[in-house]
N, C-alpha and C positions, 0 to 999 in steps of 0.2 A: 504494500500500500504506500502510495506516495505521500510524503509529508507536506503539510501546508507551508505557504511562504513564511508565515509567522514562526512556525517550528524551525525552519531552516535559518531564519534570522536569529532566533534565540540561540541556536547552536553556534552560529557565527559570532555572536556577541560574547559568548563564553570562551570560544577559541581565541578571538582577537583581543579580549579584555577591553573592548571599546564600549564606552557609555552609549546608551540608546540614542541620545540626542545628537551625539557626534556622528554616529552611524547614519541617522536619518539625514543630517545635513550633508554629509559626504556622498551618500548614495543617491539622494533624490532632492536635495536642497529643501528638505522639510524636517526640521528638528523634532516635530511631533509625530513623525511617521510611525515609529514603533509603538508609541502610546496609543495612537489612533487604531492601529492594527489590533493591539491588545483589547481595545474597547469595541471591536467588531467591524471596523472599516474593511471593506472588501476592495482590494487593489485591482486595477484594470490590467489588461495584458501588457500595456506599455510600461506601467510602473513595475510590474513583476519582472519584465525583461531588464529594466534599468537596474533594479536591485540585485538580480542574479548576476548581471555583468560586473557590478561593483564588487560583489563577494568573490567571484571567480578571479577577477584581476588582482584583488588584494592577496588572495591565496597564492597566485602565481608569482607575484612580486615577493611575497614572504619566502617562498621556497627558492627563489632566485637570490635571496639575501638582501633585497632592496628595502623591505620594511620588517619591523619586528613588533610583536605585541608590546604595548607600553602601559596599558592599564589606564586608570583615571589620571589625567594630567593635572587635576586640581590639587593633588597631594604630591608634594615634591619628594625627591629621593631622601632628603634629610629628615623626613617625618613631620615637617612643618606644614600646616594647612594654610 
């Protein structure tokens, strides 16, 4: 059984350690994307393709060593908020 777009996004967020708003802004220029999907928003075909492309490109770049998971950038490495 195929997973929904939201399930694939949730798995990606966990894998990439990316906050939902950062993901939404980067993938679709919509910081509320994940929140809206969690609330029942149904994405269109174009949005689904855009989000899938972003996740696939991020993974390809990660495996090529171009990007690494950074986690939440609001917390610095020194532990200060």
